[in-house]
N, C-alpha and C positions, 0 to 999 in steps of 0.2 A: 838475260834471267838477272841478272843483276842491278840491272835500270829496272826492272818490275819491281824488283825487293823492297829498291827505294822510291819507288812510288807510292808504294804500300805503307811503307813506314813514315813518309809525310802524311796520308792520308790519316791513319793511327792518331797520329800526334795531335793531327788538328782537330780528330772526333775526341781525342781526351780534354781537349780545350773547351770544345764548344760544352759537354757533357755537364759541368758544374753550371752553367750560364740555362742551359735546358732545363736543369733539375729548379735551379730559382725560376724561372717563368713557369714551370710547370707548377711551382710550390703558389704561388700567386693564384693562377689559375685556377689551380685545383678549391684554392677556400671558395670559390663560385661553384664549384662540381657538386656541392650538397644540395641533391636533389630538390629540386625549386618545387616541387610539387608535395612538398613535407611541410612548408611553411607560407605557402602562400594560392590566393585564388589560382584557378588553372581549368582549361577546358579545350581537351584536347578534340573535342568536336569541332570547334573552330576550325577552317581551313591555315595551312601551316604558313608561314611568308612564301610569296612566288618566286621560285625558283630564279627568275630573269632578276629580283630586287637584290638575291641573296648572292650571286656572282657578280660583284660590280667588279671596277680595277682592284680595291684594297685585295678582296677575295682571289683573285688569279694574282697576284702577287706572291700572297701568302702561302699559296698553291706550289706555286715555280718554286719559294723558296723550298718549301717540305721536300720534294720531290729529289731535289738536289744533296738536302740534306739525307734523305733516304739513300740514295747511291752512296755517299761516301761514310753511312752507319756499317751500311753492309758488306763494304769493301774491308772497314778495318777489324766487322765479326768474322765474316768469313777467313781473314788473314789472323785474326788470334788462332780461330778453331783450327785449320788448316797445322799453322805450326805447331801447333800442340800449346800454348799458353796456359797454362794453370791448369792443362789438361787433365792432370793428376786428382787434383783436391776437387775438378768438376767430376771426377768420377767416383771417387771416395762418398761425397754430400751425395751421390745419386743412393746410395746404401741406406738412407735413412727414408726409406719408403712409410715405413713404422709410424716414425715421427710423424711422417705425413698424413696417415691418418689420424693419429691421435689430436693432432690440430684441428682435424674437421671434424671430429666428432665432439671435442673437448668445445669448440666455438659455437657447433651446432647446439650442446645443450644450454650453453650459456644462453645462445640465441633464444630459444625457445623457452625457456624459463624466465628471461626477461620479457616475453613478448607474455605471459602468463600474470609475472608478479605488474605486469602495466595495468590489465585491467584488474585483477582480485584485490591491487590498492589503493585504483580509484586513481592512478596517476592521467587515467584518458581513455577512451573510445577504445576497444579492442580492434585489432586488424590483423589482415590475412595473414600478408610477409614485411610488407614496407607500410611506414604511418602512414601516408594517404589512402590506404584498401583498407577502408573502416566496415567493420560490419557490427550489426546488433545480436547475429546471431551467436547464441550463449555458447552452443557446440564449438566452437572456433579456440574461444580462450582453454577447454579443458582438454579440446585436440593438441594446443602448443603444451600442456601438463603432459601428457600421455606421450608424447615427441621427445620431449625433454630426458623424461624416464629412460624413453626407450633404448638411447645412444650411449646410456651408460655400460651396455652389455654388447659385445660381438656380434653375440647373436641373433640380437634382437632390435640392430643399429636399421636393418633393411626395414622396419616401420618406419623409423623415423625417415627414409629417403621416401618411402610410400604416402605417409603423411602431408610432405610436402608437397607432392602431386595433387593432393587431393585437395591440397589448401590453392596450388595455381590455380587448377579448373572452378575452385568454385569463385575466384577473385575472378577469371575472366567472364565468368556466366554474369557476373553482377556489373563490371568493370567497361568489357569490350576486350578482344582480341588484341587492339592496336595496343591499347592501354600497357596488355599483359607483357609486351613485348619490350617492353621497357628492365621485363626483369627473366629474360631468358637464364640467367646465373643462379634463378634457383631451380629452372630445369636441371642445369649440371648438378648443383649439388643435390637434387633429390637422385639421381641416376648415380651419382658417386657413393652415396652413403647406402642404397641396394643394392650395391654391386662389391662395395668394398670387402666384405667378407669373405665372397665367394671362394672357392677353391679351385678355382679355372683363371688361371695367371692373365690368358687373354680378358678375360671379362675386369678382372682389376683391373689393367692397364685401360681397359679401355674408360675407364672411370676417370683418370686422372684427363686420358685427352679431352673429354667429352666437359669435363669442369673447367679445362684450361681454356678449353674454345669457349664457350658459354658465359665464362668472366669475361673474355675477349669483346664476345659481341656485343654484352651490355655495355662494356666502355664505348664502343665504335656507333652503339645505337642513341648513347646518350651525345655523342660528341656531335650526329648530325642534327639532334634536338636543338642544340645549342645553334644554329644555323636556321632550323625551320622553324622555333620558338622562340628565340634571341630575347623576345621583350618580358617573358616570364622573367628573366635572371635578369633584367637591368631592372623590375622592381626591388630587388634583392640588394643588388649593387648601388641604389638611392638609399640605403644604411648605413652603407659600407663602401663611402667610397673611397678608401687607401686602397681595398683590393685592388683597382686598376691601376695602380701606379703613374696615373696621368694621367691615363689613354683613357678615350672617350669609349663609354660605356660600347658602343657598337661594334668598334675596333676592339675594344680588351674580349667580346665575345667570339669574334671571330676568330682570334689569337684564342683563345681558349679552346673552342672546335677544333685547330687545325694540332693542337701540343694533345690533346689527350685523342685526339683517332692516332697521328703520328707513333708517339709514346706506343700506345696500345699498338699499335702495327709492326712498332719495331722487337717491343717484348715478343707477340705470339713466334717472327720469323726469325728470333733471336737464337744461333744455335753454342755459344762461345760461352763462357763463364761471363760476359758482360751480360747477355741475360739475368743474371742475378742483382747484377748491382741498379741495374733499372726497375726490376720487381721491388729492392728495398726503397728506391729514392719514391716512385708508385706510391707506397705503404705507408712511407713518411708524410706522403702529401693529406693522406684520408685521416691519417692520424692528426697533423695539427690544424686540422680542418674542424676539429671537435673542441678545438678550442675559440672555434669565429660563433660556429651555430648550438652549441653545446651535445648533451646526453641525446636527444631525440637523432642526433646527426653519429652517433657512437653507436648507437640502435640498429639504424638504418644500415650502416656502413661495414658492423663488425662482419659477417660474412665475406666479406670482399678483401677485406684487411687478411680472413685467413686466409684465402687463396694464394694471396701476394705471399705471403710467409710461407707458406705449402710451394711457392715455386724458389722460394729464396732457399728452402733449406735444400727440395730433390733436385731443383732444376726442372728442364723441359722436358717431354716423351719422346719416346723411341719417333714418334710421327715427323719429329724435325727434319728425319731423314728425306724426307719426300721433297725439301727445301735447301737438301745440296747437291750440287753437281758437279760430284768429286772428277770428273771426266771432262771439265770445264774451267778456265783462267778466273782468278780472283771478279776479272773486271766483268765477264760474263754472268756470272752470277750476282754481281752488284747489282747489274742491269736486267736479270730473271724478277729480281726483289722487288725492284723499282717498279718493271712494269706490271706484279700484282698489289704492288701499291696501289697504282693509279684503279689498276681494273676494279680492286677494293672501294675503293673511294669512291668512282662512280657508279658502282652496283649497289652497294647501301643507298646511297643516297635517290636514287631512281627508286630502287624497292622500299624506302622509307615514303615518298611521295605517293606512290602507287599502292601500295597498302592502307595509306590515310584515306586515300578516293575510294578506294572500294571499301572500306568500312563504313564510313561516311558520306560518297559523293561529293565530296569537295576536298 
């Protein structure tokens, strides 16, 4: 027993040492995370980079490193959780459900008001939900205004949620389902705002589960895009060579993809207070990226910053219990989560390429 605890403490110390390094890498990688479609030309109908060209020696090495890092992280995370380190703080912060609701309502109100102002004040063409989803439909900005006003009251905030679904579906008809899979986060936001004020506790809890899951899937999907369409972002890096930290653009894009996928996965799988720290680091990346990419990036990422802030304030949902194996050793739990990481990585990769083939035949 003492030997196992000693190993746990060693793993814990190692994870705390590499955490600042990971956040530093994430910071630089995240500056390339401003959605390339918002700033440069793109064409989702073109086939992605063939998988055989993506999975080269560098890719395999990075994947192995990420698997090892995943195992070590969950050793530390489950140790902190089972030992009850900062458990009281974690439990006390979970009482801020009302604050979490307020954060999402305020963020949604500001977001849709900005979208209306973007069009009405002549800053640019109106768009459905994100800057590249442009539209000439006059009803869209007026719906943005109605949604911004509806979220003011708890009784009418569900109308904002329904409005999100309307905008998402309309954008899908114009830009295609594959393109809108980039923004599953908005389906989560729409669902959350629709059920957040219901009297049924189960529905309210499900709102947080769907919100966090949709946000995670959006970030993971974006990570795969960095492998499949790395040439889109390489054009961004050409204008900002300092972002790559001296790495070649091709290597940097692979690193960015792995870091984003890895951090998102451990954020979704963490059950200890460490999850809040990861949320804080991730949120900081999106905030600091505004200095590189400006107001458009701030608008586009406003809602994901709000969701990460909710994760910091509220922490993970009770759904995390599905990932905890209380009757197993810490090593088995870490092995289990690493297996899920491997499964998630391979599955999302296949789904990305598979859905693209079904949508465009290439």
